[in-house]
C-alpha positions as CSV (number, residue, x, y, z in Angstrom):
1,M,89.1,167.7,89.9
2,I,85.3,167.6,89.5
3,A,83.2,169.2,92.1
4,A,81.5,166.9,94.5
5,L,77.7,166.6,94.7
6,V,75.8,165.0,97.5
7,L,74.6,161.5,96.6
8,C,70.9,161.4,97.3
9,A,68.0,159.1,97.0
10,G,67.5,160.3,93.5
11,A,70.4,158.1,92.4
12,A,67.8,155.4,91.9
13,R,66.5,157.4,88.9
14,A,69.2,155.8,86.9
15,E,67.7,152.4,87.6
16,P,65.2,152.2,84.6
17,G,68.1,152.0,82.2
18,G,70.2,149.8,84.5
19,V,73.4,151.9,84.7
20,I,76.4,149.7,85.7
21,P,78.7,150.6,87.4
22,L,76.7,152.9,89.7
23,P,77.7,156.5,89.2
24,A,79.4,158.3,92.0
25,N,76.9,161.3,92.3
26,V,73.4,161.7,90.9
27,V,71.1,164.6,91.5
28,T,67.6,164.5,90.0
29,A,65.6,167.4,88.6
30,P,62.1,167.9,87.4
31,G,61.1,166.8,83.9
32,A,62.7,164.5,81.3
33,F,64.5,164.7,78.0
34,P,62.4,163.4,75.0
35,L,64.7,161.1,73.0
36,S,63.5,160.3,69.5
37,A,64.7,159.6,66.0
38,G,65.0,163.4,65.5
39,T,67.6,163.8,68.3
40,V,71.0,164.9,67.0
41,L,74.3,164.0,68.6
42,Q,76.6,167.0,68.4
43,A,80.4,167.2,68.5
44,P,81.1,171.0,68.6
45,Q,84.0,172.2,66.5
46,G,84.4,168.6,65.2
47,R,86.8,167.7,68.0
48,R,87.9,164.1,67.5
49,A,87.2,163.0,71.1
50,S,83.7,164.4,70.9
51,L,83.0,162.8,67.5
52,E,84.2,159.4,68.6
53,A,82.0,159.5,71.7
54,A,79.0,160.6,69.7
55,R,79.5,158.0,67.0
56,Y,79.9,155.2,69.5
57,L,76.7,156.2,71.3
58,A,74.9,156.3,68.0
59,Y,76.3,152.8,67.3
60,L,75.2,151.4,70.7
61,W,71.7,152.8,70.4
62,K,71.3,151.5,66.9
63,R,72.3,147.9,68.0
64,S,70.3,147.8,71.3
65,N,67.4,150.1,70.5
66,A,67.1,150.2,66.6
67,L,67.5,154.0,67.0
68,N,69.2,155.8,64.2
69,L,70.6,159.2,65.3
70,A,72.5,161.7,63.2
71,V,75.9,162.9,64.3
72,S,76.8,166.5,63.6
73,A,80.1,168.5,64.0
74,R,78.1,171.7,64.3
75,A,76.8,173.2,67.6
76,G,73.5,174.9,68.1
77,N,72.0,174.5,64.6
78,A,70.0,171.3,65.1
79,T,66.2,171.6,65.3
80,G,64.6,169.8,68.2
81,S,66.4,168.0,71.0
82,S,70.2,167.5,70.9
83,I,72.9,165.7,72.8
84,A,76.3,167.5,72.9
85,F,79.7,166.2,73.8
86,R,82.1,168.9,75.0
87,L,85.8,168.9,76.1
88,A,86.2,171.1,79.2
89,P,88.9,171.6,81.8
90,G,88.8,170.6,85.4
91,F,87.9,166.9,85.3
92,G,90.0,163.9,86.3
93,P,91.5,161.5,83.7
94,E,88.3,159.3,83.4
95,A,85.8,161.7,84.9
96,Y,82.7,163.1,83.2
97,R,79.6,165.2,83.9
98,L,76.3,164.2,82.3
99,E,73.5,166.9,82.5
100,V,70.1,165.8,81.3
101,A,67.7,168.7,80.9
102,P,64.2,168.7,79.2
103,N,65.6,170.3,76.1
104,R,69.2,169.2,76.0
105,I,71.8,166.6,77.2
106,T,75.4,167.7,77.6
107,V,78.3,165.4,78.3
108,S,81.4,167.2,79.5
109,A,84.9,165.8,80.3
110,T,88.6,166.8,80.0
111,T,89.7,163.6,78.2
112,A,88.4,161.4,75.5
113,A,88.0,158.6,78.0
114,G,85.7,160.8,80.1
115,L,83.5,161.6,77.1
116,F,83.4,158.0,76.2
117,Y,82.3,156.9,79.6
118,G,79.7,159.6,79.7
119,A,78.3,158.2,76.4
120,I,78.3,154.7,78.0
121,T,76.2,155.9,81.0
122,L,73.8,157.8,78.7
123,W,73.3,154.7,76.6
124,Q,72.4,152.7,79.7
125,L,69.8,155.3,80.8
126,L,67.5,154.2,77.9
127,P,66.0,150.8,78.4
128,T,66.9,148.3,75.7
129,G,64.4,147.9,72.9
130,A,62.9,151.4,73.2
131,N,63.5,153.4,70.0
132,A,62.2,156.5,71.8
133,G,61.6,157.5,75.3
134,Q,61.9,159.9,78.2
135,I,65.3,160.1,80.0
136,P,64.7,161.6,83.5
137,A,66.3,165.0,84.1
138,Q,69.3,164.6,86.3
139,T,73.0,165.6,86.7
140,I,75.6,162.8,87.0
141,I,79.1,163.6,88.1
142,D,81.2,160.5,88.0
143,E,84.8,159.3,88.2
144,P,86.3,155.9,89.1
145,R,87.4,154.7,92.5
146,Y,90.5,152.9,91.1
147,P,92.5,153.5,87.9
148,W,93.1,149.8,87.2
149,R,89.9,147.9,86.6
150,G,90.7,144.8,84.5
151,L,90.2,141.3,83.3
152,M,92.9,138.8,82.4
153,L,92.3,136.7,79.3
154,D,94.2,133.4,79.2
155,S,94.8,132.7,75.5
156,A,97.7,130.3,76.2
157,R,95.6,127.3,77.5
158,H,92.9,127.8,74.9
159,F,93.1,130.1,71.9
160,Q,90.5,132.8,71.1
161,S,90.0,134.4,67.7
162,P,91.0,138.0,67.1
163,A,87.3,138.8,66.5
164,F,86.4,137.5,70.0
165,V,89.2,139.6,71.6
166,R,87.7,142.7,69.9
167,A,84.2,141.8,71.1
168,M,85.5,141.2,74.6
169,I,87.1,144.7,74.5
170,D,83.7,146.1,73.6
171,W,81.8,144.6,76.5
172,M,84.6,145.5,78.9
173,A,84.2,149.1,77.8
174,W,80.4,148.9,78.4
175,H,81.3,148.3,82.1
176,K,84.1,150.9,82.2
177,L,86.7,148.2,82.6
178,N,89.9,149.7,81.2
179,V,92.7,147.0,81.4
180,L,93.0,143.8,79.4
181,H,95.8,141.7,80.9
182,W,96.6,139.3,78.0
183,H,98.2,136.0,79.1
184,L,99.9,135.0,75.9
185,T,102.5,132.4,76.9
186,D,102.4,129.3,79.1
187,D,103.4,125.7,79.3
188,Q,100.5,124.7,76.9
189,G,101.1,127.3,74.2
190,W,103.0,130.3,72.9
191,R,100.4,132.6,71.2
192,L,102.4,135.6,70.0
193,Q,104.4,135.8,66.7
194,I,108.0,136.7,67.3
195,R,109.7,137.2,64.0
196,R,113.2,136.6,65.3
197,Y,112.2,133.3,66.7
198,P,109.7,131.6,64.3
199,R,109.8,128.2,66.2
200,L,108.0,129.9,69.1
201,T,104.8,129.7,67.0
202,S,105.6,126.9,64.5
203,V,106.4,124.6,67.4
204,G,105.3,126.3,70.6
205,A,101.8,127.3,69.5
206,W,100.7,123.6,69.0
207,R,100.1,120.7,71.2
208,I,98.7,117.2,71.0
209,P,95.7,117.2,73.5
210,A,95.7,114.6,76.2
211,G,93.6,111.5,75.2
212,V,92.2,108.5,76.9
213,P,94.4,105.4,76.8
214,G,93.4,103.0,74.0
215,V,91.5,105.7,72.1
216,P,93.1,107.1,68.9
217,A,95.3,110.2,69.5
218,P,93.5,113.6,69.1
219,T,94.5,116.0,66.4
220,P,96.9,118.9,67.2
221,Y,95.4,121.9,68.9
222,G,96.7,125.5,68.8
223,G,96.9,128.9,67.1
224,Y,98.7,132.2,67.5
225,Y,98.3,135.9,66.8
226,R,100.2,137.4,63.9
227,Q,101.8,140.8,64.7
228,D,99.5,142.6,62.3
229,Q,96.5,141.1,64.1
230,V,97.9,142.2,67.4
231,R,98.5,145.8,66.2
232,A,94.9,145.9,64.9
233,I,93.6,144.7,68.3
234,V,95.7,147.2,70.2
235,A,94.5,150.0,68.0
236,Y,90.9,148.8,68.5
237,A,91.3,148.7,72.2
238,R,92.6,152.3,72.2
239,T,89.3,153.4,70.7
240,R,87.5,151.8,73.6
241,H,89.9,153.2,76.1
242,V,91.1,149.7,77.1
243,L,94.9,149.3,77.8
244,I,96.3,145.9,76.8
245,V,99.0,144.7,79.2
246,P,100.8,141.6,77.6
247,E,102.2,138.8,79.7
248,I,105.3,136.8,78.7
249,D,105.6,134.3,81.6
250,M,109.0,133.7,83.1
251,P,111.0,132.0,84.5
252,G,108.3,129.3,84.9
253,H,105.3,128.4,82.8
254,A,107.9,128.2,80.0
255,Q,107.5,124.7,78.6
256,A,106.1,125.8,75.2
257,A,109.1,128.1,74.7
258,I,111.6,125.4,75.8
259,A,109.9,122.9,73.5
260,A,110.6,125.3,70.6
261,Y,114.2,126.2,71.8
262,P,115.5,123.5,74.1
263,E,118.7,125.4,74.8
264,L,116.7,127.8,77.0
265,G,115.7,125.1,79.5
266,A,117.4,124.2,82.8
267,A,116.6,120.5,82.6
268,L,119.1,118.0,81.1
269,D,116.3,116.4,79.1
270,A,114.9,119.7,77.7
271,R,115.4,118.5,74.1
272,S,112.7,115.9,74.6
273,L,110.1,118.2,76.0
274,P,106.9,118.6,74.0
275,V,104.4,121.5,74.4
276,S,102.5,120.4,77.5
277,N,99.0,119.0,77.3
278,K,98.6,118.9,81.1
279,W,97.1,121.3,83.6
280,G,98.8,122.4,86.8
281,V,102.1,123.6,88.0
282,H,105.0,122.4,85.8
283,S,108.7,122.3,86.8
284,H,110.4,123.4,83.7
285,L,112.2,126.8,84.0
286,F,114.3,129.0,81.8
287,N,118.0,128.7,82.7
288,L,120.2,131.7,83.8
289,E,122.6,131.7,80.9
290,P,123.5,135.0,79.1
291,A,122.1,133.6,75.9
292,T,118.7,133.0,77.5
293,F,118.5,136.6,78.8
294,E,119.5,137.7,75.3
295,F,116.6,135.6,73.9
296,L,114.1,137.1,76.4
297,E,115.3,140.6,75.7
298,N,114.9,140.1,72.0
299,V,111.4,138.7,72.5
300,L,110.5,141.7,74.7
301,A,111.9,144.1,72.2
302,E,109.3,142.9,69.7
303,V,106.6,142.9,72.4
304,L,107.4,146.6,73.2
305,Q,106.9,147.4,69.5
306,L,103.5,145.8,69.5
307,F,102.1,147.0,72.9
308,P,102.5,150.7,73.9
309,S,101.4,149.9,77.4
310,P,103.5,151.4,80.2
311,Y,103.2,148.0,81.9
312,I,104.6,144.6,80.7
313,H,103.7,141.5,82.7
314,I,106.6,139.1,83.2
315,G,104.8,136.4,85.2
316,G,107.0,135.1,88.0
317,D,104.5,132.8,89.6
318,E,104.8,129.1,90.5
319,A,108.4,128.7,89.6
320,V,109.2,125.3,91.0
321,K,113.0,125.4,91.6
322,D,113.7,121.6,91.3
323,E,115.5,121.9,87.9
324,W,117.6,124.9,89.1
325,N,118.7,122.9,92.2
326,A,119.5,119.8,90.1
327,S,121.3,121.6,87.2
328,P,125.1,121.8,87.4
329,V,125.0,124.5,84.7
330,V,122.5,126.6,86.7
331,Q,124.4,126.1,89.9
332,A,127.7,127.0,88.3
333,R,126.2,130.1,86.8
334,A,124.8,131.1,90.2
335,R,128.2,130.7,91.9
336,R,129.8,133.0,89.2
337,L,127.1,135.6,89.9
338,G,127.6,135.2,93.7
339,I,124.0,134.1,94.2
340,Q,123.0,131.7,97.0
341,G,119.7,129.9,97.0
342,T,117.0,129.5,94.3
343,D,114.9,132.3,95.7
344,A,117.8,134.7,95.1
345,M,118.1,133.2,91.6
346,Q,114.5,134.3,90.8
347,T,115.2,137.7,92.3
348,Y,118.2,138.0,90.0
349,F,116.0,136.9,87.1
350,T,113.4,139.5,87.9
351,Q,115.9,142.2,88.4
352,E,117.6,141.5,85.0
353,I,114.3,141.6,83.1
354,G,113.1,144.6,85.1
355,R,116.2,146.5,84.3
356,F,115.7,145.9,80.6
357,L,112.1,147.1,80.7
358,S,112.9,150.1,82.8
359,G,115.6,151.0,80.3
360,H,112.9,151.1,77.7
361,G,110.5,153.2,79.7
362,R,108.2,150.4,80.8
363,R,107.3,149.1,84.2
364,P,107.4,145.3,85.0
365,V,104.4,143.6,86.5
366,G,104.6,140.2,88.1
367,W,102.5,137.8,90.2
368,D,103.2,138.3,94.0
369,E,105.9,135.6,94.0
370,I,108.3,138.3,92.7
371,M,108.0,140.1,96.0
372,Q,111.5,139.3,97.3
373,P,114.3,141.5,98.7
374,G,115.7,143.6,95.8
375,L,112.5,143.9,93.9
376,P,112.7,147.1,91.8
377,S,110.6,150.0,93.3
378,D,108.8,150.5,90.0
379,A,107.6,146.9,89.8
380,V,103.9,146.3,90.1
381,V,102.8,143.3,92.2
382,M,99.8,141.4,91.1
383,A,98.4,140.0,94.3
384,W,96.8,136.6,93.6
385,H,97.4,135.2,97.1
386,G,94.8,137.5,98.6
387,T,94.6,140.9,100.2
388,T,97.6,140.2,102.5
389,A,99.9,140.0,99.5
390,A,98.6,143.4,98.3
391,R,99.1,144.8,101.7
392,A,102.6,143.6,101.9
393,A,103.4,145.2,98.5
394,A,101.8,148.5,99.5
395,I,103.7,148.7,102.8
396,R,107.0,148.1,101.0
397,G,106.2,150.9,98.6
398,N,105.3,148.9,95.4
399,D,102.2,149.5,93.4
400,T,99.8,146.5,93.5
401,V,96.7,145.2,91.8
402,L,94.3,142.9,93.6
403,A,93.5,139.6,91.8
404,P,92.8,137.2,94.7
405,D,92.2,133.5,94.2
406,P,89.5,132.3,94.5
407,T,87.1,135.3,94.7
408,L,88.3,136.9,91.4
409,Y,89.2,133.7,89.6
410,F,86.4,133.4,87.0
411,D,87.2,129.8,86.1
412,H,85.1,128.8,89.0
413,R,81.5,127.9,88.4
414,Q,78.9,130.5,89.4
415,S,76.3,128.3,90.9
416,T,75.4,124.6,91.5
417,L,73.0,124.6,88.6
418,A,73.4,121.9,85.9
419,T,73.8,124.6,83.3
420,E,77.2,125.6,84.5
421,P,80.0,124.8,82.0
422,P,83.3,123.0,82.9
423,G,85.6,124.7,85.4
424,R,86.6,124.7,89.0
425,L,83.9,123.1,91.2
426,P,83.8,125.5,94.2
427,V,81.2,128.2,93.5
428,I,82.2,131.9,93.2
429,S,78.8,133.5,92.7
430,L,77.9,136.9,91.3
431,E,77.1,137.9,94.9
432,D,80.6,136.8,96.1
433,V,82.2,139.1,93.5
434,Y,79.9,141.9,94.3
435,R,80.6,141.8,98.0
436,F,84.4,141.7,97.6
437,E,85.9,144.8,99.2
438,P,89.3,146.0,98.0
439,H,89.8,148.7,100.6
440,D,92.3,147.7,103.3
441,P,91.7,149.7,106.6
442,Q,95.1,148.5,107.9
443,L,96.9,150.7,105.3
444,T,97.7,154.3,105.8
445,E,96.5,156.9,103.4
446,I,99.9,157.0,101.6
447,Q,100.0,153.2,101.4
448,Q,96.5,153.1,100.0
449,R,97.7,155.0,97.0
450,H,99.7,152.0,96.0
451,I,96.5,150.0,95.5
452,L,96.0,150.6,91.8
453,G,92.9,148.6,91.6
454,L,91.7,145.1,90.9
455,Q,91.1,142.6,88.1
456,A,89.5,139.2,87.6
457,D,91.3,136.3,85.9
458,L,89.8,134.1,83.2
459,W,92.1,131.1,83.3
460,S,91.1,128.9,80.4
461,E,92.3,125.4,81.1
462,H,88.7,124.2,81.2
463,I,87.1,127.0,79.2
464,K,87.4,125.6,75.7
465,T,85.1,127.9,73.7
466,E,84.5,131.6,73.3
467,Q,80.8,131.1,74.3
468,R,81.8,129.5,77.6
469,L,84.3,132.3,78.2
470,E,81.5,134.9,77.9
471,W,79.4,132.8,80.3
472,M,82.2,132.6,82.9
473,A,83.0,136.3,82.6
474,L,79.5,137.8,82.5
475,P,77.8,139.1,84.6
476,R,80.5,138.7,87.1
477,A,82.6,141.2,85.2
478,A,79.7,143.7,85.8
479,A,80.0,143.1,89.6
480,L,83.8,143.6,89.4
481,A,83.3,146.8,87.5
482,E,81.0,148.2,90.1
483,V,83.5,147.3,92.9
484,G,86.3,149.0,91.0
485,W,84.5,152.1,89.9
486,S,81.7,153.0,92.3
487,R,82.4,154.9,95.5
488,A,78.7,155.0,96.4
489,P,77.5,152.5,99.0
490,R,76.7,149.2,97.2
491,S,73.3,147.5,97.4
492,W,73.0,143.9,96.3
493,P,69.2,144.1,95.5
494,D,69.7,147.3,93.6
495,F,72.5,145.8,91.6
496,L,70.4,142.9,90.6
497,R,67.6,145.1,89.4
498,R,70.1,147.0,87.2
499,M,71.7,143.7,86.2
500,A,68.3,142.6,84.8
501,A,68.3,145.6,82.5
502,M,72.0,145.0,81.6
503,S,71.2,141.4,80.6
504,A,68.8,142.7,77.9
505,R,71.8,144.6,76.4
506,Y,73.8,141.4,76.4
507,R,71.0,139.7,74.6
508,A,70.8,142.5,72.0
509,F,74.4,141.9,71.2
510,G,74.2,138.1,71.2
511,I,76.4,137.5,74.2
512,D,76.3,134.1,75.9
513,Y,76.2,135.5,79.4
514,A,75.4,133.4,82.5
515,D,71.8,133.8,83.9
516,S,72.8,131.7,86.9
517,V,71.6,134.2,89.5
518,F,68.1,134.1,88.0
519,G,68.2,130.5,86.9
520,I,65.8,127.6,87.6
521,D,67.0,124.8,89.9
522,P,64.7,121.7,89.5
523,T,64.5,118.7,91.8
524,F,62.4,115.6,91.3
525,A,60.9,113.1,93.7
526,R,58.6,110.1,93.2
527,T,55.3,110.2,95.0
528,P,52.3,107.9,95.0
529,G,50.4,110.4,92.9
530,G,53.2,110.9,90.3
531,I,56.5,112.7,90.0
532,S,56.9,115.8,92.2
533,V,58.8,118.7,90.6
534,T,60.1,121.5,92.8
535,L,61.4,124.7,91.1
536,S,63.5,127.2,92.9
537,N,66.0,130.0,92.4
538,P,69.6,130.2,93.8
539,P,69.9,131.4,97.4
540,E,71.5,134.8,96.4
541,L,68.4,135.8,94.5
542,K,66.1,134.8,97.4
543,D,68.3,136.8,99.8
544,A,67.9,139.9,97.6
545,A,64.1,139.8,98.2
546,L,63.2,141.1,94.7
547,E,59.8,140.9,93.2
548,T,60.7,137.8,91.1
549,G,58.6,134.8,90.3
550,I,58.9,131.6,88.4
551,H,56.2,131.2,85.7
552,Y,55.7,127.9,83.9
553,T,53.8,126.0,81.3
554,L,52.8,122.4,80.8
555,D,51.6,122.6,77.2
556,G,55.0,123.2,75.5
557,Q,54.5,126.9,75.1
558,E,57.1,129.5,76.1
559,P,56.3,130.9,79.6
560,S,55.3,134.5,79.9
561,A,54.4,136.8,82.8
562,A,50.8,135.7,82.2
563,S,51.6,132.0,82.6
564,A,51.0,130.1,85.8
565,L,53.0,131.3,88.8
566,Y,54.9,128.6,90.5
567,A,53.9,128.4,94.2
568,A,54.2,124.8,95.3
569,P,55.7,121.5,93.9
570,L,54.0,120.2,90.8
571,I,52.7,116.6,90.6
572,V,53.0,115.4,87.0
573,A,53.1,112.1,85.1
574,A,56.0,110.7,83.3
575,G,56.2,112.3,79.8
576,A,55.1,115.8,81.0
577,Q,56.8,118.7,79.3
578,I,57.7,121.6,81.7
579,R,59.0,125.0,80.6
580,A,59.8,127.6,83.2
581,A,61.5,131.0,83.5
582,T,62.2,133.6,86.2
583,F,60.4,137.0,85.7
584,L,61.0,140.4,87.4
585,G,57.7,142.0,86.9
586,Q,56.7,141.5,83.3
587,E,60.2,140.9,82.0
588,P,62.0,137.5,81.8
589,V,65.3,137.6,83.6
590,S,66.4,134.0,82.9
591,R,66.5,131.7,79.9
592,T,63.7,129.2,79.7
593,W,64.4,125.9,81.5
594,S,62.8,123.0,79.8
595,A,62.5,119.3,80.6
596,R,60.5,116.3,79.7
597,V,59.9,114.4,82.9
598,D,60.8,110.7,82.3
599,A,60.5,107.6,84.3
600,H,64.0,108.0,85.8
601,A,63.1,111.3,87.4
602,G,63.5,111.2,91.2
603,A,65.8,108.2,91.1
604,R,68.6,109.3,88.8
605,R,71.1,111.9,90.0
606,N,73.9,113.5,88.0
607,S,77.3,113.7,89.6
608,H,76.9,117.4,90.4
609,E,73.8,116.5,92.5
610,L,75.8,114.1,94.7
611,D,78.1,115.0,97.5
612,L,81.8,114.5,96.9
613,C,83.5,112.3,99.5
614,S,86.4,114.7,100.1
615,G,87.4,118.3,99.3
616,G,90.7,117.8,97.3
617,V,90.8,119.3,93.8
618,G,87.2,119.6,92.7
619,L,86.5,120.1,89.0
620,L,83.7,120.1,86.5
621,L,85.0,118.1,83.5
622,E,83.7,116.7,80.3
623,P,84.6,113.7,78.2
624,S,87.1,114.4,75.4
625,G,87.9,112.3,72.4
626,T,88.8,112.2,68.7
627,R,85.4,113.5,67.4
628,G,85.9,117.2,66.8
629,G,89.5,117.2,68.2
630,G,90.8,116.4,71.6
631,D,90.2,120.0,72.9
632,A,86.8,120.3,71.3
633,P,83.8,120.5,73.7
634,R,81.5,117.5,73.8
635,A,77.8,117.3,74.1
636,V,76.8,116.0,77.5
637,D,73.8,116.7,79.7
638,A,76.0,118.4,82.3
639,P,79.8,118.3,83.1
640,L,81.0,115.6,85.4
641,A,81.7,116.8,88.9
642,L,84.6,115.1,90.7
643,D,87.6,115.4,93.0
644,I,90.6,114.3,90.9
645,M,92.4,113.4,94.1
646,N,89.6,111.0,95.2
647,P,86.9,110.2,92.6
648,C,84.2,109.2,95.0
649,W,80.6,110.3,95.5
650,I,77.8,109.9,98.1
651,Y,74.1,109.5,97.3
652,R,72.4,110.5,100.5
653,D,69.4,109.1,102.3
654,V,68.4,106.1,100.1
655,E,65.7,103.7,101.1
656,L,67.2,100.2,100.8
657,G,64.6,98.2,102.8
658,H,63.4,96.3,99.7
659,G,66.9,95.9,98.1
660,A,68.1,98.1,95.3
661,R,69.0,98.0,91.7
662,I,71.9,100.3,90.9
663,L,72.6,101.7,87.4
664,A,75.5,104.0,86.7
665,A,77.1,105.7,83.8
666,V,80.8,106.5,83.7
667,A,83.4,108.1,81.5
668,A,87.1,107.6,81.2
669,L,89.0,110.9,81.2
670,P,92.6,111.7,80.5
671,F,94.6,112.2,83.7
672,N,96.4,115.3,82.4
673,F,97.3,117.0,85.7
674,E,100.7,118.1,87.0
675,L,100.3,117.5,90.8
676,G,103.9,117.0,91.8
677,A,104.3,115.0,95.0
678,D,100.5,115.2,95.6
679,A,100.0,112.7,92.9
680,G,101.4,110.0,95.2
681,K,98.5,110.6,97.6
682,I,96.0,109.3,95.1
683,R,94.8,105.8,95.9
684,I,95.4,103.4,93.0
685,G,96.2,99.7,92.7
686,D,93.2,98.5,94.7
687,N,91.4,97.1,91.6
688,R,90.2,93.5,91.4
689,T,89.9,93.2,87.6
690,P,92.4,94.5,85.1
691,Q,90.4,97.6,84.1
692,G,89.0,98.4,87.6
693,E,85.6,98.7,89.2
694,L,83.0,101.1,90.5
695,E,82.6,100.1,94.1
696,V,79.3,100.5,96.0
697,H,79.6,101.0,99.8
698,V,76.8,101.6,102.3
699,D,77.2,104.0,105.2
700,G,80.9,104.6,104.8
701,C,83.4,104.7,101.9
702,D,86.2,102.8,103.7
703,I,84.3,99.7,104.7
704,A,84.1,96.7,102.4
705,P,81.9,97.3,99.4
706,L,78.6,95.5,99.1
707,G,79.1,95.1,95.3
708,V,81.1,96.3,92.4
709,L,80.3,97.3,88.8
710,P,83.2,96.2,86.5
711,L,84.6,99.0,84.2
712,A,85.5,96.7,81.4
713,P,82.5,97.8,79.2
714,A,83.7,101.4,79.4
715,F,87.4,100.7,78.9
716,E,89.0,102.2,75.8
717,H,85.8,103.9,75.0
718,E,85.2,107.6,74.6
719,G,82.2,109.3,75.9
720,I,79.6,108.1,78.5
721,T,79.0,104.4,79.0
722,A,76.2,102.8,81.1
723,L,77.4,99.9,83.1
724,P,75.5,96.7,83.7
725,A,73.1,96.9,86.7
726,L,74.1,95.8,90.2
727,T,71.5,94.4,92.7
728,L,71.9,95.1,96.5
729,P,70.3,92.9,99.1
730,P,67.6,94.5,101.4
731,L,68.9,96.7,104.2
732,P,66.4,98.0,106.7
733,G,66.0,101.8,106.8
734,R,67.6,104.7,104.9
735,H,71.3,104.8,104.1
736,D,74.0,106.8,102.4
737,V,75.4,105.0,99.4
738,C,79.1,105.7,98.5
739,L,80.5,105.1,95.0
740,R,84.2,105.1,94.4
741,F,86.5,103.9,91.7
742,A,89.1,101.2,92.3
743,R,91.7,101.4,89.4
744,P,95.1,100.2,88.5
745,S,96.6,103.5,87.5
746,L,96.1,107.3,87.5
747,D,95.4,107.3,83.8
748,P,92.6,107.1,82.8
749,L,90.8,109.1,85.4
750,W,87.3,107.6,85.9
751,A,84.3,109.9,86.5
752,L,80.7,109.2,87.4
753,D,78.1,110.8,85.1
754,W,74.9,109.6,86.8
755,V,73.7,107.0,89.1
756,E,70.1,105.6,89.5
757,I,69.0,103.7,92.6
758,G,65.6,102.1,92.5
759,E,63.8,99.1,93.8
């Protein structure tokens, strides 16, 4: 193992380049290394691992700094400064030593992964954009806290191109994330070519997206990865030291496979099942027949040929047992096997598949529902029900990976800003991820060894595009990386400073990362002198107490550090153009926010600016329709915030003393959610007109409405529709206005886009 050095205050010397994750040990020294175009990257004796690390560093600096450096297989012959990559004994599997001296930089490691990570750290020591510079002299000795530091990519709900998967592997490697858990099958799509069973992709890879009743049906959506594409991606990942762990979900989340081969299903009506276009927990399971296990083993045999990973994920989550209970065939099979109870059936299922994988030298991985009596000792438990599930797995002697919902579920929005794309409504901020602590003090030292690490999950039900997926992943993946890698005490303000530098690298590579933590949050209010505009940053940035400031312009020009510094609300006239950005010192750390203030400002509020009436299943959704395909993203000002169990909103503290004119815009969305018995809890059938109404209540949502806005103008219409205005009588004082939909059926699901309340 590498020798320990004392972490000292000099660790901050890595800050100018923004090293993420924070190295374990840093000791500073006098002087600096002069990096220039004449610097040579050396790989002594031409060792492959050294050459690969040197070439990748050269590639990174060329892209981020326009710095072209030569790579040499010779040692000691270069004139001027040089950077050498050397294999040396005594380091851990991913550990490295980076020595920066005034005349030479040396990266040493025992493995190719160690040299690679040393190159990544060295890349980050040079600020982006500088094609020459001084790298402070220092010695970094570094190794990871956990061996499993991963992301899960859900390609089943929405498909990503092979080019995107390769790009994702790259930016994972920049953060020393080393496991890509690839979710390839689910109810909504089968994404992996299996040559023995072609219908898995000819049928199972395609679905008809859910549409709004009365609107023409959307075009089919889908796609899959050919085996040659998968082999190329796996080979590419190997060069970035990222292990790909494939997931073939079973016995649940199997509707796409059953749609292709109905004989695999447990339901009597399996032959009529389509590939699902709904989100949520489905009830369709594989049956327990020998032919089904033969099918699954044949599928896995091809999976093993494509993925050399020692781990194969077999799902195991959310297996609703209704079909097994109702199926005479399944029950008869269970009796022949001597199995009592559906939980025991799933244990049998897991044991059979685990036995096959173990016989081929692989270890099964499953979501924590597989943790039943009889679970094989080599099975890895992926704990999504929190740290308690990981603790239970470690105590029983199974290896486990932390992937807790909601903290590491990256389909949640990152802030309350209007710029957030569709996803789950509860906020999981960058700070929430950064402050997650995987260490469990209740475990013994031996039990702690079963905690392999952690991963975050990018479930893609509502993440339709690759650009949005980058936004949802980054920079939260950077926080995850630091939690999984760094043993050093973590500092939120220090991380944000380094994150600002890392964001510049994202921009250099054209990544659509989220700038939510540095973003601009505007609010508008009407005043006698004009419209008041308040600009603020999210609370987690304020809490960090950095030297940030919002600079703005009113003349249409891009803001700079020399532009006016925001200090108090601005009073502007309708038609004013405001552009603003957050700066850290002289550098912008947010994208520019821009708005032309119109006459509606201060009176109109979007759905995400209103309070929801209840806390059921909160989502940010967008209208869908035939233009561009049913699963194509639509252009809206902001996604629609709603609780699908109770579409109801509250506009707080409204002056109604002079009466009010209420305008609202709504959208009809497909109700494509599998909620089981919970669907019966949703209020429907209280409409007055055939299409339903938007009710307007004052000071309570369960009292009689003061008025309604009929939905007929928006019925069988895609996109956003403004309803005719409603006038309320004068009511003394200020009040809360509640808006809720009365509707005849679950489908369509009505959503509020915006509401405007004025005199």
